[in-house]
N, C-alpha and C positions, 0 to 999 in steps of 0.2 A: 267344429268351432269356426268362428270368423274373426276378422280383425277387430271387431267391436268388443271382443271379450276383454280387452284391456291388458292387464298385467300377465294374464295367462298365455304362455307361448302357444303357438298354433300346433306344434308337434307333440304336445304333452299327452301321455296316455292317461286313462282314467285311474289306474292304480297309483301312478306317480302323483296325480292331483290329490288323491286321498292321503297319501303319505305327506305331501306338502301341507295340506290343511291340518293334519294331525300334529305335525311338528310346530306349526305356527300356534296352534291351540296350546300345546304343552309349554312353549316359550312364554306365552301370555300368562298362563297359570304360574309359571316360575317367577316372572316379574311381579305379578300381583302379590305372591307370597313373600317375596323379598321386601316389598314395601310394607307388608303387614308385620313382619317379624324383625326386621333390622332397622336401625336408625336411618334417617333420611339420607345422610351422607353415604353410608355403605350401600344402601339400596340403589342410589343413583350411580355410584361407582360400579356396582355389579351389572346394572343395566348397560352402562357404557362399555364394559368389558364384553358383554354378549354382542352388542351392536358392532363394535369394532372387530370382534372375532369373526362374525359373519361377513363383514366387509373385506377382511383380510382373506378369508376363504374364497370369496367371489373373485378377488383380484388374482389370486394364485391359480384358480381354475381357468380364468380367461387367459393368463399367461401360458399355461400348459396347452390350452386349446390352440392358441395362435402359434406356438412352437411346433405343434404336430402337423400343422397345415403347410 
């Protein structure tokens, strides 16, 4: 891989990439299903919970990584 690959980190292994793509696909299916079966307010609220949950996880992971260094 090269730097032109964009969002994909340079040190990612192929199996990790497959797991990342699978998780993004499942999250997309979950969000689509929420918009199909729930009222708009609850679908947007659920989507925001997922987005902020991922954001919180990334922040905590970065904090743990910086503390271990």
